[in-house]
A tleap script that builds the chain and sets N, CA, C and O, in Angstrom:
source leaprc.protein.ff14SB
mol = sequence {
  NMET ALA PRO SER SER GLY PRO SER LYS SER
  GLU LEU LEU LYS GLY THR LEU ASP MET LEU
  ILE LEU GLN THR LEU THR LEU GLN PRO GLN
  HIE GLY TYR ALA ILE ALA GLN HIE ILE GLU
  LYS LEU SER ASP ASP VAL LEU SER ILE GLU
  GLN GLY SER LEU TYR PRO ALA LEU GLU ARG
  LEU GLN LYS LYS GLY TRP ALA THR SER LYS
  TRP GLY GLU SER PRO THR GLY ARG LYS ALA
  ARG TYR TYR THR ILE THR ALA SER GLY ARG
  LYS GLN LEU GLY LYS GLU ILE SER SER PHE
  ASP ARG VAL LEU VAL ALA ILE GLN ALA VAL
  MET LYS ARG CALA
}
set mol.1.N position { -80.248 -94.099 2.939 }
set mol.1.CA position { -80.543 -94.293 1.520 }
set mol.1.C position { -81.041 -95.722 1.341 }
set mol.1.O position { -80.487 -96.640 1.945 }
set mol.2.N position { -82.055 -95.931 0.541 }
set mol.2.CA position { -82.587 -97.257 0.275 }
set mol.2.C position { -81.602 -98.067 -0.571 }
set mol.2.O position { -80.851 -97.515 -1.376 }
set mol.3.N position { -81.623 -99.425 -0.367 }
set mol.3.CA position { -80.743 -100.248 -1.167 }
set mol.3.C position { -81.078 -100.170 -2.638 }
set mol.3.O position { -82.251 -100.046 -2.988 }
set mol.4.N position { -80.111 -100.238 -3.496 }
set mol.4.CA position { -80.289 -100.145 -4.910 }
set mol.4.C position { -80.893 -101.411 -5.443 }
set mol.4.O position { -80.527 -102.506 -5.017 }
set mol.5.N position { -81.839 -101.275 -6.396 }
set mol.5.CA position { -82.404 -102.471 -7.052 }
set mol.5.C position { -81.689 -102.770 -8.332 }
set mol.5.O position { -82.124 -103.641 -9.084 }
set mol.6.N position { -80.596 -102.076 -8.616 }
set mol.6.CA position { -79.820 -102.262 -9.825 }
set mol.6.C position { -79.041 -103.573 -9.798 }
set mol.6.O position { -79.216 -104.387 -8.891 }
set mol.7.N position { -78.198 -103.769 -10.774 }
set mol.7.CA position { -77.394 -104.992 -10.832 }
set mol.7.C position { -76.438 -105.082 -9.641 }
set mol.7.O position { -75.815 -104.092 -9.256 }
set mol.8.N position { -76.333 -106.267 -9.071 }
set mol.8.CA position { -75.383 -106.439 -8.009 }
set mol.8.C position { -74.097 -106.991 -8.587 }
set mol.8.O position { -74.082 -107.558 -9.679 }
set mol.9.N position { -73.018 -106.817 -7.839 }
set mol.9.CA position { -71.723 -107.358 -8.303 }
set mol.9.C position { -71.834 -108.889 -8.239 }
set mol.9.O position { -72.351 -109.458 -7.278 }
set mol.10.N position { -71.337 -109.516 -9.279 }
set mol.10.CA position { -71.454 -110.966 -9.420 }
set mol.10.C position { -70.099 -111.632 -9.275 }
set mol.10.O position { -69.057 -111.050 -9.580 }
set mol.11.N position { -70.142 -112.851 -8.807 }
set mol.11.CA position { -68.960 -113.664 -8.765 }
set mol.11.C position { -68.720 -114.155 -10.188 }
set mol.11.O position { -69.666 -114.430 -10.926 }
set mol.12.N position { -67.452 -114.265 -10.565 }
set mol.12.CA position { -67.139 -114.747 -11.893 }
set mol.12.C position { -67.304 -116.220 -12.005 }
set mol.12.O position { -67.006 -116.960 -11.067 }
set mol.13.N position { -67.772 -116.661 -13.133 }
set mol.13.CA position { -67.848 -118.121 -13.371 }
set mol.13.C position { -66.406 -118.653 -13.305 }
set mol.13.O position { -65.458 -118.012 -13.760 }
set mol.14.N position { -66.287 -119.850 -12.718 }
set mol.14.CA position { -65.011 -120.456 -12.583 }
set mol.14.C position { -64.274 -120.506 -13.970 }
set mol.14.O position { -64.835 -120.937 -14.977 }
set mol.15.N position { -63.077 -120.074 -13.961 }
set mol.15.CA position { -62.262 -120.102 -15.206 }
set mol.15.C position { -62.375 -118.863 -16.079 }
set mol.15.O position { -61.605 -118.732 -17.031 }
set mol.16.N position { -63.267 -117.978 -15.811 }
set mol.16.CA position { -63.440 -116.781 -16.662 }
set mol.16.C position { -62.449 -115.668 -16.302 }
set mol.16.O position { -62.134 -114.835 -17.151 }
set mol.17.N position { -61.970 -115.641 -15.099 }
set mol.17.CA position { -61.067 -114.550 -14.695 }
set mol.17.C position { -59.837 -114.502 -15.616 }
set mol.17.O position { -59.489 -113.433 -16.117 }
set mol.18.N position { -59.184 -115.638 -15.842 }
set mol.18.CA position { -58.033 -115.650 -16.696 }
set mol.18.C position { -58.342 -115.088 -18.047 }
set mol.18.O position { -57.580 -114.279 -18.576 }
set mol.19.N position { -59.483 -115.514 -18.634 }
set mol.19.CA position { -59.869 -115.062 -19.941 }
set mol.19.C position { -60.095 -113.516 -19.951 }
set mol.19.O position { -59.709 -112.839 -20.904 }
set mol.20.N position { -60.713 -112.988 -18.898 }
set mol.20.CA position { -60.986 -111.519 -18.834 }
set mol.20.C position { -59.677 -110.758 -18.673 }
set mol.20.O position { -59.504 -109.691 -19.262 }
set mol.21.N position { -58.769 -111.287 -17.895 }
set mol.21.CA position { -57.450 -110.642 -17.735 }
set mol.21.C position { -56.716 -110.624 -19.061 }
set mol.21.O position { -56.215 -109.587 -19.494 }
set mol.22.N position { -56.658 -111.791 -19.705 }
set mol.22.CA position { -55.938 -111.876 -20.971 }
set mol.22.C position { -56.540 -110.932 -22.003 }
set mol.22.O position { -55.812 -110.247 -22.722 }
set mol.23.N position { -57.848 -110.895 -22.074 }
set mol.23.CA position { -58.551 -110.003 -23.026 }
set mol.23.C position { -58.186 -108.527 -22.726 }
set mol.23.O position { -57.942 -107.750 -23.649 }
set mol.24.N position { -58.152 -108.163 -21.471 }
set mol.24.CA position { -57.790 -106.814 -21.085 }
set mol.24.C position { -56.363 -106.502 -21.487 }
set mol.24.O position { -56.077 -105.383 -21.910 }
set mol.25.N position { -55.457 -107.470 -21.363 }
set mol.25.CA position { -54.079 -107.235 -21.697 }
set mol.25.C position { -53.852 -107.140 -23.216 }
set mol.25.O position { -52.771 -106.724 -23.632 }
set mol.26.N position { -54.817 -107.507 -24.043 }
set mol.26.CA position { -54.679 -107.369 -25.496 }
set mol.26.C position { -54.623 -105.884 -25.855 }
set mol.26.O position { -54.091 -105.532 -26.908 }
set mol.27.N position { -55.153 -105.015 -25.015 }
set mol.27.CA position { -55.223 -103.585 -25.315 }
set mol.27.C position { -53.848 -102.915 -25.155 }
set mol.27.O position { -53.415 -102.151 -26.017 }
set mol.28.N position { -53.172 -103.217 -24.039 }
set mol.28.CA position { -51.860 -102.662 -23.728 }
set mol.28.C position { -51.411 -103.218 -22.402 }
set mol.28.O position { -52.233 -103.709 -21.628 }
set mol.29.N position { -50.113 -103.154 -22.118 }
set mol.29.CA position { -49.631 -103.598 -20.782 }
set mol.29.C position { -50.308 -102.738 -19.682 }
set mol.29.O position { -50.461 -101.524 -19.813 }
set mol.30.N position { -50.693 -103.418 -18.620 }
set mol.30.CA position { -51.402 -102.706 -17.527 }
set mol.30.C position { -50.976 -103.262 -16.205 }
set mol.30.O position { -50.539 -104.408 -16.099 }
set mol.31.N position { -51.109 -102.423 -15.180 }
set mol.31.CA position { -50.863 -102.918 -13.818 }
set mol.31.C position { -52.163 -103.464 -13.254 }
set mol.31.O position { -53.253 -103.182 -13.750 }
set mol.32.N position { -52.009 -104.257 -12.196 }
set mol.32.CA position { -53.134 -104.988 -11.652 }
set mol.32.C position { -54.351 -104.149 -11.360 }
set mol.32.O position { -55.453 -104.522 -11.761 }
set mol.33.N position { -54.199 -103.039 -10.683 }
set mol.33.CA position { -55.358 -102.183 -10.400 }
set mol.33.C position { -56.056 -101.714 -11.631 }
set mol.33.O position { -57.285 -101.641 -11.641 }
set mol.34.N position { -55.320 -101.384 -12.694 }
set mol.34.CA position { -55.912 -100.902 -13.946 }
set mol.34.C position { -56.655 -102.040 -14.633 }
set mol.34.O position { -57.675 -101.799 -15.278 }
set mol.35.N position { -56.177 -103.262 -14.514 }
set mol.35.CA position { -56.847 -104.431 -15.087 }
set mol.35.C position { -58.214 -104.573 -14.401 }
set mol.35.O position { -59.237 -104.699 -15.072 }
set mol.36.N position { -58.224 -104.552 -13.098 }
set mol.36.CA position { -59.462 -104.719 -12.344 }
set mol.36.C position { -60.448 -103.583 -12.667 }
set mol.36.O position { -61.634 -103.840 -12.875 }
set mol.37.N position { -59.979 -102.363 -12.710 }
set mol.37.CA position { -60.830 -101.217 -13.023 }
set mol.37.C position { -61.446 -101.308 -14.434 }
set mol.37.O position { -62.612 -100.973 -14.641 }
set mol.38.N position { -60.641 -101.763 -15.376 }
set mol.38.CA position { -61.114 -101.899 -16.768 }
set mol.38.C position { -62.236 -102.919 -16.840 }
set mol.38.O position { -63.264 -102.659 -17.465 }
set mol.39.N position { -62.059 -104.081 -16.208 }
set mol.39.CA position { -63.107 -105.110 -16.242 }
set mol.39.C position { -64.354 -104.632 -15.522 }
set mol.39.O position { -65.461 -104.890 -15.995 }
set mol.40.N position { -64.220 -103.959 -14.416 }
set mol.40.CA position { -65.376 -103.446 -13.701 }
set mol.40.C position { -66.116 -102.404 -14.492 }
set mol.40.O position { -67.346 -102.388 -14.529 }
set mol.41.N position { -65.322 -101.488 -15.156 }
set mol.41.CA position { -65.948 -100.409 -15.950 }
set mol.41.C position { -66.704 -100.968 -17.137 }
set mol.41.O position { -67.840 -100.569 -17.391 }
set mol.42.N position { -66.088 -101.891 -17.873 }
set mol.42.CA position { -66.762 -102.446 -19.069 }
set mol.42.C position { -67.981 -103.248 -18.742 }
set mol.42.O position { -68.912 -103.351 -19.541 }
set mol.43.N position { -67.975 -103.840 -17.515 }
set mol.43.CA position { -69.140 -104.642 -17.104 }
set mol.43.C position { -70.173 -103.829 -16.364 }
set mol.43.O position { -71.076 -104.390 -15.743 }
set mol.44.N position { -70.054 -102.492 -16.421 }
set mol.44.CA position { -70.944 -101.579 -15.674 }
set mol.44.C position { -70.992 -101.947 -14.207 }
set mol.44.O position { -72.062 -101.943 -13.597 }
set mol.45.N position { -69.830 -102.268 -13.631 }
set mol.45.CA position { -69.632 -102.638 -12.244 }
set mol.45.C position { -70.396 -103.885 -11.813 }
set mol.45.O position { -70.650 -104.086 -10.625 }
set mol.46.N position { -70.752 -104.701 -12.762 }
set mol.46.CA position { -71.363 -106.024 -12.397 }
set mol.46.C position { -70.301 -106.989 -11.962 }
set mol.46.O position { -70.505 -107.757 -11.022 }
set mol.47.N position { -69.133 -106.965 -12.649 }
set mol.47.CA position { -68.058 -107.868 -12.295 }
set mol.47.C position { -67.057 -107.113 -11.424 }
set mol.47.O position { -66.549 -106.058 -11.803 }
set mol.48.N position { -66.790 -107.676 -10.255 }
set mol.48.CA position { -65.843 -107.099 -9.317 }
set mol.48.C position { -64.672 -108.035 -9.135 }
set mol.48.O position { -64.851 -109.212 -8.823 }
set mol.49.N position { -63.478 -107.520 -9.329 }
set mol.49.CA position { -62.278 -108.367 -9.264 }
set mol.49.C position { -61.556 -107.965 -7.951 }
set mol.49.O position { -61.009 -106.868 -7.835 }
set mol.50.N position { -61.577 -108.871 -6.994 }
set mol.50.CA position { -60.920 -108.599 -5.735 }
set mol.50.C position { -59.409 -108.904 -5.836 }
set mol.50.O position { -59.002 -109.777 -6.603 }
set mol.51.N position { -58.600 -108.195 -5.071 }
set mol.51.CA position { -57.169 -108.367 -5.101 }
set mol.51.C position { -56.762 -109.805 -4.750 }
set mol.51.O position { -55.775 -110.334 -5.262 }
set mol.52.N position { -57.548 -110.415 -3.867 }
set mol.52.CA position { -57.272 -111.797 -3.473 }
set mol.52.C position { -57.483 -112.810 -4.595 }
set mol.52.O position { -57.022 -113.947 -4.500 }
set mol.53.N position { -58.155 -112.414 -5.624 }
set mol.53.CA position { -58.366 -113.267 -6.832 }
set mol.53.C position { -57.447 -112.807 -7.982 }
set mol.53.O position { -56.882 -113.619 -8.714 }
set mol.54.N position { -57.321 -111.491 -8.111 }
set mol.54.CA position { -56.582 -110.933 -9.248 }
set mol.54.C position { -55.104 -111.293 -9.227 }
set mol.54.O position { -54.582 -111.769 -10.235 }
set mol.55.N position { -54.434 -111.089 -8.145 }
set mol.55.CA position { -52.961 -111.288 -8.136 }
set mol.55.C position { -52.585 -112.763 -8.208 }
set mol.55.O position { -51.605 -113.085 -8.880 }
set mol.56.N position { -53.296 -113.675 -7.563 }
set mol.56.CA position { -52.972 -115.101 -7.804 }
set mol.56.C position { -53.208 -115.472 -9.259 }
set mol.56.O position { -52.443 -116.252 -9.826 }
set mol.57.N position { -54.275 -114.917 -9.887 }
set mol.57.CA position { -54.503 -115.152 -11.339 }
set mol.57.C position { -53.386 -114.652 -12.196 }
set mol.57.O position { -52.973 -115.339 -13.130 }
set mol.58.N position { -52.880 -113.475 -11.913 }
set mol.58.CA position { -51.756 -112.908 -12.665 }
set mol.58.C position { -50.500 -113.743 -12.492 }
set mol.58.O position { -49.734 -113.933 -13.438 }
set mol.59.N position { -50.291 -114.241 -11.284 }
set mol.59.CA position { -49.119 -115.118 -11.077 }
set mol.59.C position { -49.272 -116.446 -11.849 }
set mol.59.O position { -48.301 -116.972 -12.393 }
set mol.60.N position { -50.492 -116.969 -11.886 }
set mol.60.CA position { -50.807 -118.212 -12.586 }
set mol.60.C position { -50.571 -117.994 -14.105 }
set mol.60.O position { -49.991 -118.847 -14.777 }
set mol.61.N position { -51.025 -116.855 -14.620 }
set mol.61.CA position { -50.845 -116.598 -16.054 }
set mol.61.C position { -49.313 -116.474 -16.377 }
set mol.61.O position { -48.875 -116.893 -17.448 }
set mol.62.N position { -48.549 -115.921 -15.482 }
set mol.62.CA position { -47.115 -115.836 -15.742 }
set mol.62.C position { -46.476 -117.193 -15.716 }
set mol.62.O position { -45.638 -117.498 -16.564 }
set mol.63.N position { -46.859 -118.032 -14.744 }
set mol.63.CA position { -46.272 -119.342 -14.621 }
set mol.63.C position { -46.583 -120.196 -15.843 }
set mol.63.O position { -45.780 -121.045 -16.228 }
set mol.64.N position { -47.741 -119.977 -16.451 }
set mol.64.CA position { -48.111 -120.712 -17.668 }
set mol.64.C position { -47.498 -120.147 -18.915 }
set mol.64.O position { -47.599 -120.740 -19.989 }
set mol.65.N position { -46.858 -118.996 -18.783 }
set mol.65.CA position { -46.227 -118.359 -19.944 }
set mol.65.C position { -47.212 -117.543 -20.788 }
set mol.65.O position { -46.917 -117.206 -21.935 }
set mol.66.N position { -48.354 -117.234 -20.235 }
set mol.66.CA position { -49.358 -116.472 -21.005 }
set mol.66.C position { -49.250 -115.017 -20.757 }
set mol.66.O position { -49.888 -114.244 -21.472 }
set mol.67.N position { -48.477 -114.570 -19.780 }
set mol.67.CA position { -48.273 -113.159 -19.490 }
set mol.67.C position { -46.855 -112.989 -18.912 }
set mol.67.O position { -46.282 -113.910 -18.330 }
set mol.68.N position { -46.330 -111.807 -19.092 }
set mol.68.CA position { -45.052 -111.465 -18.458 }
set mol.68.C position { -45.265 -110.174 -17.715 }
set mol.68.O position { -46.282 -109.506 -17.904 }
set mol.69.N position { -44.309 -109.807 -16.860 }
set mol.69.CA position { -44.460 -108.552 -16.136 }
set mol.69.C position { -43.104 -107.865 -15.981 }
set mol.69.O position { -42.057 -108.511 -16.038 }
set mol.70.N position { -43.139 -106.590 -15.792 }
set mol.70.CA position { -41.968 -105.813 -15.461 }
set mol.70.C position { -42.371 -104.602 -14.628 }
set mol.70.O position { -43.497 -104.119 -14.743 }
set mol.71.N position { -41.489 -104.122 -13.815 }
set mol.71.CA position { -41.793 -103.001 -12.965 }
set mol.71.C position { -41.703 -101.693 -13.761 }
set mol.71.O position { -40.824 -101.524 -14.606 }
set mol.72.N position { -42.629 -100.775 -13.471 }
set mol.72.CA position { -42.650 -99.468 -14.069 }
set mol.72.C position { -43.261 -98.485 -13.122 }
set mol.72.O position { -43.450 -98.773 -11.940 }
set mol.73.N position { -43.571 -97.321 -13.641 }
set mol.73.CA position { -44.194 -96.278 -12.774 }
set mol.73.C position { -45.650 -96.056 -13.243 }
set mol.73.O position { -45.931 -95.904 -14.432 }
set mol.74.N position { -46.539 -96.045 -12.267 }
set mol.74.CA position { -47.961 -95.835 -12.582 }
set mol.74.C position { -48.173 -94.355 -12.873 }
set mol.74.O position { -47.295 -93.543 -12.580 }
set mol.75.N position { -49.339 -93.980 -13.454 }
set mol.75.CA position { -49.607 -92.570 -13.705 }
set mol.75.C position { -49.558 -91.691 -12.492 }
set mol.75.O position { -49.369 -90.481 -12.617 }
set mol.76.N position { -49.726 -92.277 -11.284 }
set mol.76.CA position { -49.705 -91.515 -10.053 }
set mol.76.C position { -48.289 -91.414 -9.494 }
set mol.76.O position { -48.080 -90.810 -8.442 }
set mol.77.N position { -47.303 -92.008 -10.197 }
set mol.77.CA position { -45.904 -91.924 -9.793 }
set mol.77.C position { -45.469 -93.039 -8.877 }
set mol.77.O position { -44.325 -93.051 -8.421 }
set mol.78.N position { -46.327 -93.950 -8.602 }
set mol.78.CA position { -45.984 -95.077 -7.753 }
set mol.78.C position { -45.366 -96.245 -8.548 }
set mol.78.O position { -45.640 -96.428 -9.734 }
set mol.79.N position { -44.549 -97.002 -7.869 }
set mol.79.CA position { -43.960 -98.203 -8.543 }
set mol.79.C position { -45.067 -99.221 -8.719 }
set mol.79.O position { -45.819 -99.476 -7.779 }
set mol.80.N position { -45.190 -99.828 -9.939 }
set mol.80.CA position { -46.213 -100.773 -10.223 }
set mol.80.C position { -45.685 -101.852 -11.180 }
set mol.80.O position { -44.819 -101.581 -12.013 }
set mol.81.N position { -46.208 -103.061 -11.055 }
set mol.81.CA position { -45.829 -104.175 -11.946 }
set mol.81.C position { -46.814 -104.136 -13.111 }
set mol.81.O position { -48.027 -104.218 -12.914 }
set mol.82.N position { -46.266 -104.007 -14.357 }
set mol.82.CA position { -47.061 -103.999 -15.552 }
set mol.82.C position { -47.043 -105.366 -16.195 }
set mol.82.O position { -45.990 -105.986 -16.347 }
set mol.83.N position { -48.220 -105.827 -16.571 }
set mol.83.CA position { -48.382 -107.165 -17.176 }
set mol.83.C position { -48.658 -107.011 -18.656 }
set mol.83.O position { -49.348 -106.089 -19.091 }
set mol.84.N position { -48.099 -107.944 -19.421 }
set mol.84.CA position { -48.224 -107.957 -20.881 }
set mol.84.C position { -48.602 -109.386 -21.319 }
set mol.84.O position { -48.045 -110.364 -20.820 }
set mol.85.N position { -49.532 -109.487 -22.234 }
set mol.85.CA position { -49.899 -110.807 -22.806 }
set mol.85.C position { -48.785 -111.291 -23.709 }
set mol.85.O position { -48.158 -110.494 -24.407 }
set mol.86.N position { -48.534 -112.594 -23.703 }
set mol.86.CA position { -47.515 -113.163 -24.644 }
set mol.86.C position { -48.195 -113.775 -25.849 }
set mol.86.O position { -49.422 -113.869 -25.888 }
set mol.87.N position { -47.423 -114.189 -26.821 }
set mol.87.CA position { -47.946 -114.863 -28.002 }
set mol.87.C position { -48.724 -116.108 -27.612 }
set mol.87.O position { -49.809 -116.354 -28.140 }
set mol.88.N position { -48.179 -116.895 -26.693 }
set mol.88.CA position { -48.884 -118.091 -26.248 }
set mol.88.C position { -50.151 -117.698 -25.444 }
set mol.88.O position { -51.142 -118.428 -25.458 }
set mol.89.N position { -50.114 -116.577 -24.766 }
set mol.89.CA position { -51.283 -116.047 -24.090 }
set mol.89.C position { -52.385 -115.685 -25.066 }
set mol.89.O position { -53.558 -115.942 -24.796 }
set mol.90.N position { -52.026 -115.091 -26.197 }
set mol.90.CA position { -53.041 -114.790 -27.212 }
set mol.90.C position { -53.644 -116.035 -27.804 }
set mol.90.O position { -54.846 -116.091 -28.064 }
set mol.91.N position { -52.834 -117.011 -28.014 }
set mol.91.CA position { -53.309 -118.301 -28.552 }
set mol.91.C position { -54.294 -118.922 -27.515 }
set mol.91.O position { -55.385 -119.361 -27.880 }
set mol.92.N position { -53.908 -118.947 -26.277 }
set mol.92.CA position { -54.757 -119.478 -25.228 }
set mol.92.C position { -56.076 -118.720 -25.099 }
set mol.92.O position { -57.134 -119.320 -24.906 }
set mol.93.N position { -55.999 -117.384 -25.208 }
set mol.93.CA position { -57.172 -116.595 -25.169 }
set mol.93.C position { -58.179 -116.991 -26.233 }
set mol.93.O position { -59.379 -117.069 -25.971 }
set mol.94.N position { -57.676 -117.242 -27.444 }
set mol.94.CA position { -58.571 -117.719 -28.508 }
set mol.94.C position { -59.278 -119.007 -28.189 }
set mol.94.O position { -60.457 -119.189 -28.489 }
set mol.95.N position { -58.513 -119.917 -27.558 }
set mol.95.CA position { -59.106 -121.235 -27.125 }
set mol.95.C position { -60.162 -120.959 -26.052 }
set mol.95.O position { -61.253 -121.526 -26.112 }
set mol.96.N position { -59.870 -120.131 -25.106 }
set mol.96.CA position { -60.776 -119.875 -24.000 }
set mol.96.C position { -62.057 -119.162 -24.493 }
set mol.96.O position { -63.149 -119.437 -23.996 }
set mol.97.N position { -61.919 -118.266 -25.452 }
set mol.97.CA position { -63.101 -117.586 -25.987 }
set mol.97.C position { -63.967 -118.607 -26.677 }
set mol.97.O position { -65.183 -118.600 -26.481 }
set mol.98.N position { -63.389 -119.497 -27.489 }
set mol.98.CA position { -64.200 -120.521 -28.186 }
set mol.98.C position { -64.925 -121.412 -27.198 }
set mol.98.O position { -66.110 -121.700 -27.364 }
set mol.99.N position { -64.236 -121.834 -26.201 }
set mol.99.CA position { -64.826 -122.671 -25.147 }
set mol.99.C position { -65.917 -121.937 -24.427 }
set mol.99.O position { -66.986 -122.503 -24.201 }
set mol.100.N position { -65.690 -120.684 -24.052 }
set mol.100.CA position { -66.692 -119.885 -23.361 }
set mol.100.C position { -67.907 -119.646 -24.210 }
set mol.100.O position { -69.032 -119.649 -23.709 }
set mol.101.N position { -67.691 -119.436 -25.511 }
set mol.101.CA position { -68.839 -119.242 -26.438 }
set mol.101.C position { -69.754 -120.498 -26.456 }
set mol.101.O position { -70.980 -120.387 -26.476 }
set mol.102.N position { -69.113 -121.697 -26.449 }
set mol.102.CA position { -69.885 -122.936 -26.434 }
set mol.102.C position { -70.695 -123.042 -25.131 }
set mol.102.O position { -71.852 -123.462 -25.154 }
set mol.103.N position { -70.090 -122.664 -24.003 }
set mol.103.CA position { -70.795 -122.715 -22.708 }
set mol.103.C position { -71.953 -121.739 -22.714 }
set mol.103.O position { -73.028 -122.065 -22.210 }
set mol.104.N position { -71.767 -120.548 -23.270 }
set mol.104.CA position { -72.861 -119.542 -23.322 }
set mol.104.C position { -74.016 -120.066 -24.122 }
set mol.104.O position { -75.169 -119.932 -23.711 }
set mol.105.N position { -73.725 -120.678 -25.290 }
set mol.105.CA position { -74.802 -121.227 -26.122 }
set mol.105.C position { -75.570 -122.288 -25.360 }
set mol.105.O position { -76.799 -122.333 -25.396 }
set mol.106.N position { -74.813 -123.158 -24.656 }
set mol.106.CA position { -75.460 -124.237 -23.899 }
set mol.106.C position { -76.345 -123.662 -22.760 }
set mol.106.O position { -77.457 -124.138 -22.530 }
set mol.107.N position { -75.836 -122.649 -22.068 }
set mol.107.CA position { -76.632 -122.019 -20.991 }
set mol.107.C position { -77.888 -121.354 -21.586 }
set mol.107.O position { -78.971 -121.446 -21.009 }
set mol.108.N position { -77.740 -120.696 -22.724 }
set mol.108.CA position { -78.888 -120.019 -23.326 }
set mol.108.C position { -79.936 -121.070 -23.718 }
set mol.108.O position { -81.137 -120.831 -23.590 }
set mol.109.N position { -79.479 -122.220 -24.190 }
set mol.109.CA position { -80.420 -123.258 -24.577 }
set mol.109.C position { -81.220 -123.770 -23.377 }
set mol.109.O position { -82.427 -124.002 -23.452 }
set mol.110.N position { -80.511 -123.930 -22.292 }
set mol.110.CA position { -81.172 -124.407 -21.054 }
set mol.110.C position { -82.127 -123.364 -20.484 }
set mol.110.O position { -83.196 -123.681 -19.962 }
set mol.111.N position { -81.694 -122.089 -20.606 }
set mol.111.CA position { -82.497 -121.003 -20.001 }
set mol.111.C position { -83.608 -120.480 -20.910 }
set mol.111.O position { -84.369 -119.601 -20.506 }
set mol.112.N position { -83.712 -121.008 -22.137 }
set mol.112.CA position { -84.723 -120.521 -23.079 }
set mol.112.C position { -86.092 -120.610 -22.433 }
set mol.112.O position { -86.481 -121.639 -21.880 }
set mol.113.N position { -86.798 -119.518 -22.519 }
set mol.113.CA position { -88.094 -119.469 -21.936 }
set mol.113.C position { -89.166 -119.602 -23.003 }
set mol.113.O position { -89.023 -119.067 -24.103 }
set mol.114.N position { -90.236 -120.313 -22.684 }
set mol.114.CA position { -91.322 -120.526 -23.650 }
set mol.114.C position { -92.199 -119.304 -23.775 }
set mol.114.O position { -93.160 -119.310 -24.544 }
savepdb mol mol.pdb
quit
């Protein structure tokens, strides 16, 4: 089969993974695999979250007090750690979204085509 000319999976901009995880956790508590799947699905598989990036990010969010976790059972019956955003995580998410919006505007200004 010929290679696809569609969108390729992209590396995340530095610092955006935490924001994407926190945004995903605003919906409901989720386990790591579900977080990665949600981000990939909403980005039409453009953004790929590898386990080697996801779990260190989740640990980092917990250490900063922006997320908590507890063990539960996944829909498949397996034991899974479920992550929940905290009040300080919601506050941080607001700051990160504002900062990211400023960066997007700046990039759009630089990339403006005549």
